[in-house]
C-alpha positions in Angstrom: 21.0 -2.8 25.4 21.6 -5.0 28.4 18.6 -5.4 30.7 18.8 -3.7 34.1 17.8 -5.1 37.5 17.3 -2.7 40.4 17.9 -4.0 43.9 17.7 -2.4 47.4 15.5 -2.2 50.4 11.8 -1.4 50.3 11.3 2.3 49.9 14.6 2.9 48.0 12.6 3.9 44.9 13.2 0.8 42.7 9.7 0.9 41.2 9.6 4.6 40.9 13.1 5.0 39.3 12.7 1.8 37.2 9.4 2.9 35.8 10.7 6.4 34.9 13.9 5.0 33.4 12.1 2.4 31.3 9.8 5.1 29.9 12.7 7.3 29.1 14.7 4.5 27.4 11.7 2.9 25.6 12.2 -0.3 27.6 9.6 -2.5 29.3 9.4 -2.3 33.1 8.7 -5.3 35.3 8.2 -5.2 39.1 9.0 -8.8 40.1 6.4 -8.8 43.0 3.7 -7.6 40.6 4.8 -10.2 38.0 4.5 -12.9 40.6 1.1 -11.7 41.7 -0.1 -11.6 38.1 1.2 -15.1 37.3 -0.2 -16.7 40.5 -3.3 -14.6 40.9 -2.4 -14.0 44.6 -0.8 -11.1 46.4 2.7 -11.7 47.8 1.1 -11.4 51.3 -1.4 -14.2 50.4 1.3 -16.4 49.1 3.4 -15.9 52.3 0.3 -16.7 54.4 -0.9 -19.7 52.4 2.4 -21.3 51.5 5.0 -19.8 53.7 8.2 -17.9 53.0 10.2 -20.8 51.7 7.6 -21.6 49.0 7.4 -17.9 48.1 11.2 -17.6 47.8 11.2 -20.6 45.4 8.5 -19.0 43.3 10.3 -15.7 43.4 13.5 -17.4 42.2 11.7 -19.1 39.3 10.0 -15.9 38.2 13.3 -14.0 38.5 14.8 -16.5 36.1 11.9 -16.1 33.7 11.8 -12.3 33.7 15.6 -12.0 33.5 15.5 -13.8 30.1 13.4 -11.0 28.6 15.3 -8.6 26.4 15.5 -4.8 26.9 13.8 -4.7 30.3 14.2 -3.0 33.6 13.3 -5.1 36.5 12.6 -4.0 40.1 12.9 -6.9 42.5 11.7 -7.2 46.0 14.0 -6.2 48.9 14.7 -9.8 49.8 15.2 -11.2 46.3 19.0 -10.8 46.2 19.4 -12.5 49.6 18.2 -16.0 48.7 19.7 -18.9 46.8 22.2 -17.6 44.2 19.9 -14.9 43.1 22.4 -12.0 43.2 25.1 -14.0 41.3 22.5 -15.0 38.7 21.3 -11.4 38.3 24.8 -10.2 37.9 25.5 -12.8 35.2 22.3 -11.9 33.2 21.8 -8.2 33.6 23.3 -4.9 34.7 22.5 -4.7 38.4 22.1 -1.5 40.4 21.9 -1.2 44.2 19.7 1.8 45.0 21.4 2.6 48.3 19.9 4.8 51.0 20.3 5.4 54.7 17.8 4.0 57.1 16.4 7.5 57.8 15.9 8.2 54.0 14.2 4.8 53.6 12.0 5.5 56.6 11.1 8.9 55.0 10.3 7.3 51.7 8.1 4.6 53.4 6.2 7.2 55.4 5.5 9.1 52.2 4.5 6.0 50.3 0.9 5.3 49.4 1.5 1.5 49.3 0.5 -0.5 52.4 3.5 -2.6 53.5 2.6 -5.3 56.0 6.1 -5.7 57.4 6.1 -2.1 58.7 2.4 -1.7 59.5 1.8 -0.2 63.0 5.4 0.6 63.7 6.2 3.9 65.4 8.9 6.1 63.7 11.5 4.8 66.1 10.5 1.2 65.6 10.5 1.7 61.8 14.0 3.2 61.9 15.4 0.5 64.1 13.7 -2.3 62.0 15.2 -0.8 58.7 18.7 -0.5 60.3 18.6 -4.2 61.3 17.3 -5.4 57.9 20.0 -3.3 56.1 22.7 -5.0 58.3 21.4 -8.4 57.1 20.8 -7.5 53.5 23.5 -5.0 52.5 26.2 -7.7 51.9 24.0 -9.1 49.1 23.0 -5.7 47.7 26.7 -4.6 47.6 27.4 -7.3 45.1 25.5 -5.3 42.4 27.5 -4.1 39.4 26.7 -0.5 40.3 25.9 1.3 43.6 23.7 4.4 43.2 22.9 6.6 46.2 19.3 7.8 46.3 18.2 10.7 48.3 14.6 11.7 49.1 12.5 11.0 46.0 9.7 13.4 46.8 9.1 15.0 43.5 8.9 14.2 39.8 11.9 16.5 39.3 14.0 14.6 41.8 13.0 11.3 40.2 14.0 12.6 36.8 17.3 13.9 38.1 18.0 10.5 39.7 17.3 8.7 36.4 19.6 11.1 34.5 22.4 10.5 37.1 21.8 6.8 37.1 22.0 6.6 33.3 25.3 8.5 33.4 26.6 6.2 36.2 25.9 3.0 34.2 26.9 4.5 30.8 23.5 4.5 29.0 
């Protein structure tokens, strides 16, 4: 089975759906940010702070190339990964790519529900968060739209909705 890479903005459910799908299919799951953190013994935030974004993006690209060589894996990549270098073209050449597409309001809802602290949105009001996400989607969506498959995600607020999304996604990509 061809490996799968999930792309999309933070809060789209890449890790949640990727983890559930990998479990259901008996595949290994890799979150690219977690993989980077494990390999470099630094959080993504620490790498950004210590080395800057350009250095992080280079590391991210190298780790993407490493993980995409693994067989039978599902990979969740950071929201910015597809937007740098030739990353999206590379991902499309190696794996089945899926853009988990959601509106800015759905993404904001997911992020507000999330238990993970996300430095880029820390301290933003609901209106600021919505506006920030809309602007980021305008910049990033042209890259996301290059994915082999586009899958609309709605509010992923229960295990039942996650399971249903996995079922529908499997059907959409033919596995």
